[in-house]
BASE-628332 format. One record per residue (C-alpha): y, z, x. Coordinates in Angstrom, 1 decimal. Each point is the difference from the previous one (the first is absolute). Example, Ala and Ser with C-alpha at 12.3 -4.5 7.8 and 13.67 -1.06 7.14 Angstrom:
<nodes>
c2,c3,c1
-4.5,7.8,12.3
3.4,-0.7,1.4
</nodes>
This chain:
<nodes>
c2,c3,c1
0.0,0.0,0.0
3.5,-0.8,1.2
2.9,2.0,-1.3
3.2,-1.8,0.7
3.1,1.9,1.2
3.3,-0.3,-1.9
1.5,-1.9,2.9
-2.5,-2.8,-0.3
1.0,-0.5,-3.6
3.7,0.1,0.9
-0.5,-2.5,2.9
-1.7,-2.3,-2.6
3.3,-0.1,-1.9
2.4,0.1,2.9
1.5,-3.5,0.4
2.0,0.9,3.1
-3.0,-0.3,2.3
-2.1,-2.9,-1.2
-2.7,0.4,2.7
-0.6,3.6,-0.9
0.1,-0.8,-3.7
-2.7,-2.7,0.5
-2.2,2.4,1.9
0.3,2.7,-2.7
-0.7,-2.5,-2.8
-3.0,-1.3,1.9
-1.3,3.6,0.5
0.3,0.8,-3.6
-1.5,-3.3,-1.3
-3.0,0.2,2.4
-0.9,3.6,-0.5
-3.3,-0.2,-1.9
-0.3,3.8,-0.2
3.7,0.8,-0.2
1.3,2.7,-2.4
3.4,1.1,-1.1
0.5,3.7,0.1
2.1,1.5,-2.8
2.3,1.6,2.4
0.6,-3.3,1.9
0.8,-1.7,-3.3
2.7,2.6,-0.7
1.3,-0.1,3.6
0.2,-3.8,-0.2
2.2,0.1,-3.1
2.3,2.5,1.6
0.1,-1.6,3.5
0.6,-3.5,-1.5
3.6,1.1,-0.6
0.7,-0.8,3.6
-0.7,-3.6,-0.8
2.8,-0.1,-2.5
2.3,-1.6,2.6
-2.3,-3.0,-0.2
0.4,-0.1,-3.8
-3.4,1.8,-0.6
0.4,1.7,-3.3
-1.9,2.9,-1.6
-1.5,-2.5,-2.5
-1.2,-2.1,2.9
-1.5,3.1,1.6
-1.9,0.8,-3.2
-1.2,-3.7,-0.2
-1.2,0.0,3.6
-1.8,3.3,-0.6
-1.8,-1.6,-2.9
-1.0,-2.9,2.3
-1.3,2.5,2.6
-2.0,1.7,-2.7
-1.7,-3.3,-0.9
-1.3,-0.1,3.6
-0.4,3.7,0.7
-1.5,2.5,-2.4
2.2,3.0,-0.6
-1.6,3.3,1.2
1.0,3.3,-1.5
-0.6,3.4,1.5
-2.7,2.3,-1.3
0.0,3.8,-0.1
-2.3,-0.1,3.1
2.6,-2.1,1.8
2.7,2.6,-0.7
-2.3,2.8,1.3
-0.6,-1.9,3.2
3.7,-0.8,0.4
0.8,3.7,-0.5
-2.4,0.9,2.8
1.6,-2.6,2.3
3.5,0.9,-0.9
-0.3,3.8,0.2
-2.6,0.5,2.7
0.8,-3.0,2.3
3.7,-0.5,-0.6
-0.5,-3.6,-1.1
3.0,-1.1,-2.1
-0.9,0.0,-3.7
0.3,-3.7,-0.7
-2.0,-0.8,3.2
-2.6,2.4,-1.1
-0.3,-1.6,-3.4
-0.2,-3.5,1.6
-2.8,1.1,2.4
-2.2,0.7,-3.0
-0.7,-3.6,-0.5
-1.1,-1.2,3.4
-3.7,0.0,-0.9
-1.8,-0.1,-3.3
-3.1,2.2,-0.6
-2.7,-2.7,0.0
-2.1,1.8,-2.7
2.9,0.3,-2.5
2.8,-2.5,0.2
2.3,2.2,-2.0
-0.2,2.8,2.5
1.9,-0.2,3.3
-1.0,1.9,3.0
2.2,1.1,2.9
-0.6,-1.8,3.3
-0.3,2.6,2.7
2.0,-2.3,2.3
3.0,0.3,-2.3
0.7,3.5,1.3
1.2,-1.4,3.3
2.6,-2.4,-1.3
</nodes>
């Protein structure tokens, strides 16, 4: 599973750097196991304001988000995700939003609705 960072979605909309935009669009389009984390979707809508100088409007941001959702299934957190995030946040001083994102690195292979924490996530 590939969970895209907010910046990749922003780059896909940023016309000021066509090369970077093309790379981001290619990454998104070619990700066969890509997902859109709920937090990244919200962050994208907020961060897209910095593209307003290019004429990128809130309506366009919502439309692009809909296009991303056609390619990337939206993944919502579970109660278990919040429990793991709490452990990372409180016990390991991982910033809250990073702790929530880290929940989605690896899916539990026996139950695709349950996400397990990758032990390697504690280091970065």
